[in-house]
VODO-453587 format. One line per field, with one value per atom (N, C-alpha, C, O): residue in three letters; chain; atom name; x, y, z. Coordinates in steps of 0.2 Angstrom, whole numbers, plus 2048, in hexadecimal, padded with zeros to 3 digits. Each point is the difference from the previous one (the first is absolute). Layout:
# VODO-453587
residu	[ALA_...];
chaine	[A_...];
atome	[CA_...];
x	[X_...];
y	[Y_...];
z	[Z_...];
//
This chain:
# VODO-453587
residu	[MET_MET_MET_MET_THR_THR_THR_THR_PHE_PHE_PHE_PHE_ASP_ASP_ASP_ASP_GLU_GLU_GLU_GLU_HIS_HIS_HIS_HIS_THR_THR_THR_THR_PRO_PRO_PRO_PRO_LEU_LEU_LEU_LEU_ILE_ILE_ILE_ILE_GLU_GLU_GLU_GLU_ILE_ILE_ILE_ILE_TRP_TRP_TRP_TRP_LYS_LYS_LYS_LYS_ALA_ALA_ALA_ALA_TYR_TYR_TYR_TYR_PRO_PRO_PRO_PRO_TRP_TRP_TRP_TRP_LEU_LEU_LEU_LEU_SER_SER_SER_SER_GLU_GLU_GLU_GLU_ARG_ARG_ARG_ARG_MET_MET_MET_MET_PRO_PRO_PRO_PRO_GLN_GLN_GLN_GLN_ILE_ILE_ILE_ILE_ASP_ASP_ASP_ASP_LYS_LYS_LYS_LYS_ARG_ARG_ARG_ARG_PHE_PHE_PHE_PHE_ALA_ALA_ALA_ALA_VAL_VAL_VAL_VAL_MET_MET_MET_MET_ASN_ASN_ASN_ASN_THR_THR_THR_THR_PRO_PRO_PRO_PRO_VAL_VAL_VAL_VAL_GLY_GLY_GLY_GLY_LYS_LYS_LYS_LYS_ALA_ALA_ALA_ALA_LEU_LEU_LEU_LEU_MET_MET_MET_MET_LYS_LYS_LYS_LYS_LYS_LYS_LYS_LYS_ASN_ASN_ASN_ASN_SER_SER_SER_SER_LEU_LEU_LEU_LEU_SER_SER_SER_SER_ASP_ASP_ASP_ASP_VAL_VAL_VAL_VAL_SER_SER_SER_SER_LYS_LYS_LYS_LYS_LEU_LEU_LEU_LEU_THR_THR_THR_THR_GLY_GLY_GLY_GLY_PHE_PHE_PHE_PHE_SER_SER_SER_SER_CYS_CYS_CYS_CYS_GLU_GLU_GLU_GLU_LYS_LYS_LYS_LYS_LEU_LEU_LEU_LEU_LEU_LEU_LEU_LEU_ASN_ASN_ASN_ASN_LYS_LYS_LYS_LYS_LEU_LEU_LEU_LEU_GLN_GLN_GLN_GLN_ASN_ASN_ASN_ASN_GLU_GLU_GLU_GLU_ILE_ILE_ILE_ILE_ASP_ASP_ASP_ASP_ALA_ALA_ALA_ALA_HIS_HIS_HIS_HIS_GLU_GLU_GLU_GLU_ASN_ASN_ASN_ASN_ARG_ARG_ARG_ARG_ASP_ASP_ASP_ASP_SER_SER_SER_SER];
chaine	[A_A_A_A_A_A_A_A_A_A_A_A_A_A_A_A_A_A_A_A_A_A_A_A_A_A_A_A_A_A_A_A_A_A_A_A_A_A_A_A_A_A_A_A_A_A_A_A_A_A_A_A_A_A_A_A_A_A_A_A_A_A_A_A_A_A_A_A_A_A_A_A_A_A_A_A_A_A_A_A_A_A_A_A_A_A_A_A_A_A_A_A_A_A_A_A_A_A_A_A_A_A_A_A_A_A_A_A_A_A_A_A_A_A_A_A_A_A_A_A_A_A_A_A_A_A_A_A_A_A_A_A_A_A_A_A_A_A_A_A_A_A_A_A_A_A_A_A_A_A_A_A_A_A_A_A_A_A_A_A_A_A_A_A_A_A_A_A_A_A_A_A_A_A_A_A_A_A_A_A_A_A_A_A_A_A_A_A_A_A_A_A_A_A_A_A_A_A_A_A_A_A_A_A_A_A_A_A_A_A_A_A_A_A_A_A_A_A_A_A_A_A_A_A_A_A_A_A_A_A_A_A_A_A_A_A_A_A_A_A_A_A_A_A_A_A_A_A_A_A_A_A_A_A_A_A_A_A_A_A_A_A_A_A_A_A_A_A_A_A_A_A_A_A_A_A_A_A_A_A_A_A_A_A_A_A_A_A_A_A_A_A_A_A_A_A_A_A_A_A_A_A_A_A_A_A_A_A];
atome	[N_CA_C_O_N_CA_C_O_N_CA_C_O_N_CA_C_O_N_CA_C_O_N_CA_C_O_N_CA_C_O_N_CA_C_O_N_CA_C_O_N_CA_C_O_N_CA_C_O_N_CA_C_O_N_CA_C_O_N_CA_C_O_N_CA_C_O_N_CA_C_O_N_CA_C_O_N_CA_C_O_N_CA_C_O_N_CA_C_O_N_CA_C_O_N_CA_C_O_N_CA_C_O_N_CA_C_O_N_CA_C_O_N_CA_C_O_N_CA_C_O_N_CA_C_O_N_CA_C_O_N_CA_C_O_N_CA_C_O_N_CA_C_O_N_CA_C_O_N_CA_C_O_N_CA_C_O_N_CA_C_O_N_CA_C_O_N_CA_C_O_N_CA_C_O_N_CA_C_O_N_CA_C_O_N_CA_C_O_N_CA_C_O_N_CA_C_O_N_CA_C_O_N_CA_C_O_N_CA_C_O_N_CA_C_O_N_CA_C_O_N_CA_C_O_N_CA_C_O_N_CA_C_O_N_CA_C_O_N_CA_C_O_N_CA_C_O_N_CA_C_O_N_CA_C_O_N_CA_C_O_N_CA_C_O_N_CA_C_O_N_CA_C_O_N_CA_C_O_N_CA_C_O_N_CA_C_O_N_CA_C_O_N_CA_C_O_N_CA_C_O_N_CA_C_O_N_CA_C_O_N_CA_C_O_N_CA_C_O_N_CA_C_O_N_CA_C_O_N_CA_C_O_N_CA_C_O_N_CA_C_O_N_CA_C_O];
x	[6CC_7FB_7FF_805_7F6_801_7FD_7FC_808_7FA_803_806_7F6_800_800_803_7FB_803_7F8_7FF_7FD_7FA_800_7FC_808_802_801_803_7F9_801_807_801_803_809_7FE_802_7FA_7FF_7FF_803_7F9_801_807_801_803_809_801_803_7FE_804_7FF_804_7F3_7FF_803_800_802_801_808_803_800_807_802_800_801_800_809_802_802_806_801_806_7F5_800_800_801_7FF_7FF_806_802_803_807_805_805_7FA_804_7FF_804_7F4_7FE_805_805_7FA_804_807_802_803_804_802_805_7F6_800_7FE_802_7FA_7FD_7FE_7FB_808_800_7F7_7FD_800_7F9_7FC_7FB_807_7FE_7FD_7FA_80B_801_7FB_800_7FB_7F8_7FF_7FC_805_7FB_800_7FD_809_801_800_802_7FA_7FD_7F8_7FC_803_7F7_7FC_7FB_806_7FE_7FF_7FB_80A_804_7FA_7FE_800_7FE_7F8_7FD_800_7FA_7FE_7FA_80B_801_7FF_7FE_804_802_7FA_7FD_7FF_7F9_7FB_7FB_805_7FB_805_7FD_809_803_802_800_802_800_808_802_800_807_7FF_805_7F6_7FE_801_803_7FC_800_808_801_802_807_804_804_7FA_803_800_805_7F5_7FF_802_802_7FF_804_808_804_800_804_805_806_7F6_801_803_802_7FE_801_7FA_7FB_805_7FB_7FE_803_7F8_7FA_805_801_801_803_807_802_801_806_7FF_803_7F8_800_7FF_803_7F8_7FF_806_801_803_804_805_804_7FD_805_7FF_805_7F3_7FE_801_803_7FB_7FF_807_800_807_807_802_802_7FC_802_7FD_802_7F7_7FC_804_800_802_804_807_804_7FE_809_800_804_7F6_800_7FE_800_7FD_7FA_808_803_800_806_804_802_7FF_806_7FC_804_7F7_7FE_800_7FF_802_7FC_80A_801];
y	[BF5_802_7FB_800_7FE_7FB_805_805_7F8_806_7FC_7FD_803_7FF_805_805_7FA_803_806_804_7FA_805_805_804_7FB_803_808_801_805_806_801_7FD_808_801_804_7FE_807_803_7FD_803_7F7_7FB_7FE_7FF_800_7FE_804_7FF_806_807_803_804_7F9_803_7FB_802_7F8_7F9_801_7FE_806_7FE_807_801_805_805_803_806_7F7_7FF_7FE_801_7FB_7FC_806_7FE_809_804_804_802_7FE_800_7FB_802_7F8_7FA_800_801_7FD_7FE_805_7FE_808_804_7FD_7FE_801_7FD_7F9_7FE_800_7F9_800_7FD_808_803_808_801_804_806_800_806_7F6_802_801_803_7F9_802_805_801_803_808_803_805_7FB_803_7FF_805_7F6_7FE_805_7FF_807_805_806_804_7FC_806_800_7FB_80C_801_7FB_7FC_805_7FC_7F9_7FD_800_7FA_7FE_7FA_808_800_800_7FD_805_801_7FB_7FF_7FE_7FA_7F8_7FB_807_7F9_800_7FB_80A_7FE_7FD_7FD_803_7FC_7FB_7FD_802_7FA_7FB_800_7FA_7F9_7FE_802_7F9_7FC_7FD_7FD_802_800_805_7FF_806_806_804_803_7FB_802_7FB_802_7F6_7FD_800_7FF_804_803_805_801_805_807_7FF_805_7F5_7FF_7FB_800_7FB_7FC_7FA_7FB_804_7FA_7FD_804_7F6_7FA_801_804_7FA_802_7FC_802_7F7_7FB_804_800_801_805_804_7FF_805_806_7FD_803_7F9_7FD_7FE_801_7FB_7FE_805_7FF_808_804_803_802_7FF_804_7FB_802_7F7_7FC_800_800_801_7FE_806_7FF_807_806_802_805_7F7_801_7FB_801_7FA_7FA_803_7FF_805_800_806_800_805_805_7FE_803_7F7_800_7FC_805_7F7_7FC_805_7FE_808_804_802_7FE_804_801_7FC_802_7F9_7FA_7FD_7FC];
z	[E5D_7FA_7F9_7FD_801_7FB_7FA_800_7FA_7FA_7FA_800_7FA_7FB_7F9_801_7F8_7FD_7FE_7FC_80A_800_807_801_802_805_7FD_7FB_80B_7FB_805_806_7F5_802_807_806_7FA_806_806_805_7FC_806_803_806_7F3_802_802_806_7F9_800_806_802_802_807_805_806_7F8_803_801_804_7F6_7FF_7FD_7FA_80A_7FD_7FF_7FD_805_7FE_7FA_7FD_7FF_7F9_7FC_7FA_807_7FA_800_7FA_80C_7FD_7FE_7FD_804_7FE_7F9_7FC_801_7FA_7FB_7FF_7FF_7FD_7FE_7FB_80B_801_7FA_7FE_802_7FB_7F9_7FB_806_7F8_7FF_804_7F8_800_800_801_7FC_7FD_808_800_805_807_800_802_7FC_804_800_804_7F7_800_805_801_804_806_806_806_7F8_803_7FF_804_7F7_7FD_801_7FF_803_800_7FC_803_7F6_7FC_801_7FE_804_801_806_7FF_806_806_800_805_7F5_7FD_7FE_800_7FC_7FB_806_800_802_808_802_7FF_803_801_7FB_803_7F7_7FC_7FD_7FC_804_7FC_804_806_7F7_804_7FD_7FB_808_7FD_7FB_7FE_7FF_7F7_7FD_7FB_807_7FD_7FF_7FB_80B_7FF_7FB_7FC_806_7FB_7F9_7FC_801_7F9_7FD_7FA_80E_7FD_802_7FE_805_801_7FA_7FE_801_7FB_805_7FC_80D_802_7FF_800_800_801_808_804_7FD_807_805_805_7F9_802_804_806_7F4_802_805_806_7F8_805_807_805_7FB_807_804_806_7F6_803_801_805_7F8_800_808_803_7FD_808_804_804_7FC_805_804_806_7F6_800_805_806_7F7_804_805_804_7FD_809_803_806_7F8_804_801_805_7F6_801_806_805_7FA_807_806_805_7FA_809_7FE_7FE_802_803_804_806_7F7_800_807_805_7FC_806_806_806_7F9_805_802_803];
//
């Protein structure tokens, strides 16, 4: 899956559901994604919205997600 700053979070989490466990380990602000409110927000927010909320630049957030996905996929191969 390819994604950018306009990708809705819910689409990323559908493709990579394990991220909901991994991302809070990287930064505690991501723990909200495991709450009912967080799940509702993921349906309407994009990576750009998360960037604003967390203080990570879009580029840094995209790189972090891609690194996590690559590491996870390499572990499974």
